[in-house]
C-alpha positions as CSV (number, residue, x, y, z in Angstrom):
1,X,0.0,0.0,0.0
2,X,1.1,3.5,-0.7
3,X,1.5,6.4,1.8
4,X,-1.6,8.2,2.8
5,X,-1.5,11.8,1.8
6,X,-2.4,14.3,4.5
7,X,-4.4,17.3,3.5
8,X,-2.9,20.6,4.6
9,X,-5.5,23.0,5.9
10,X,-4.7,26.6,6.3
11,X,-7.0,29.1,7.9
12,X,-6.9,32.7,9.1
13,X,-8.5,34.1,12.3
14,X,-10.5,37.2,11.4
15,X,-11.3,39.7,14.0
16,X,-13.3,42.1,12.0
17,X,-16.8,42.8,10.8
18,X,-17.7,44.1,7.4
19,X,-20.8,46.3,6.9
20,X,-22.5,43.3,5.2
21,X,-22.2,41.3,8.4
22,X,-24.3,43.9,10.4
23,X,-28.0,44.2,9.9
24,X,-30.1,47.3,10.6
25,X,-33.0,45.4,12.3
26,X,-30.8,43.9,15.0
27,X,-29.9,45.8,18.2
28,X,-26.6,44.0,18.6
29,X,-25.6,44.7,15.0
30,X,-26.6,48.3,15.3
31,X,-24.4,48.7,18.4
32,X,-21.5,46.9,16.7
33,X,-21.8,49.1,13.6
34,X,-21.9,52.3,15.8
35,X,-18.9,51.3,17.7
36,X,-17.1,50.4,14.5
37,X,-17.9,53.9,13.0
38,X,-16.6,55.4,16.2
39,X,-13.3,53.4,15.9
40,X,-13.8,51.4,19.1
41,X,-15.3,48.1,20.4
42,X,-18.5,48.1,22.3
43,X,-18.3,48.0,26.1
44,X,-19.6,45.1,28.2
45,X,-22.3,47.4,29.5
46,X,-23.4,48.3,26.0
47,X,-23.4,44.7,24.9
48,X,-25.6,43.7,27.9
49,X,-28.1,46.4,27.1
50,X,-28.4,45.5,23.4
51,X,-28.6,41.8,24.1
52,X,-31.4,42.6,26.5
53,X,-33.2,44.6,23.7
54,X,-32.6,41.7,21.3
55,X,-34.1,39.3,23.8
56,X,-37.1,41.5,24.1
57,X,-37.5,41.3,20.3
58,X,-37.5,37.5,20.4
59,X,-33.8,36.6,19.9
60,X,-32.4,33.7,21.9
61,X,-29.7,35.2,24.1
62,X,-28.2,34.3,27.5
63,X,-25.3,33.0,29.4
64,X,-23.6,33.9,32.7
65,X,-22.2,37.2,31.5
66,X,-25.6,38.4,30.3
67,X,-27.5,37.7,33.5
68,X,-27.9,40.5,36.0
69,X,-25.7,40.3,39.1
70,X,-27.7,39.1,42.0
71,X,-26.9,40.6,45.4
């Protein structure tokens, strides 16, 4: 039997959003687009607020970081 040939896979990690990735009807996308236009990344507080708005509109969101701190 001959040698098995291994496929070489190359990939690139992309840490950017293009305008086509952001939709006007999504609170999260609008916040990401605004932050991009201002040359910054959204803050955790901003993200929590827009995820809350998205949830109110019917999006499935959640996770530990999203939940309110309980004291």
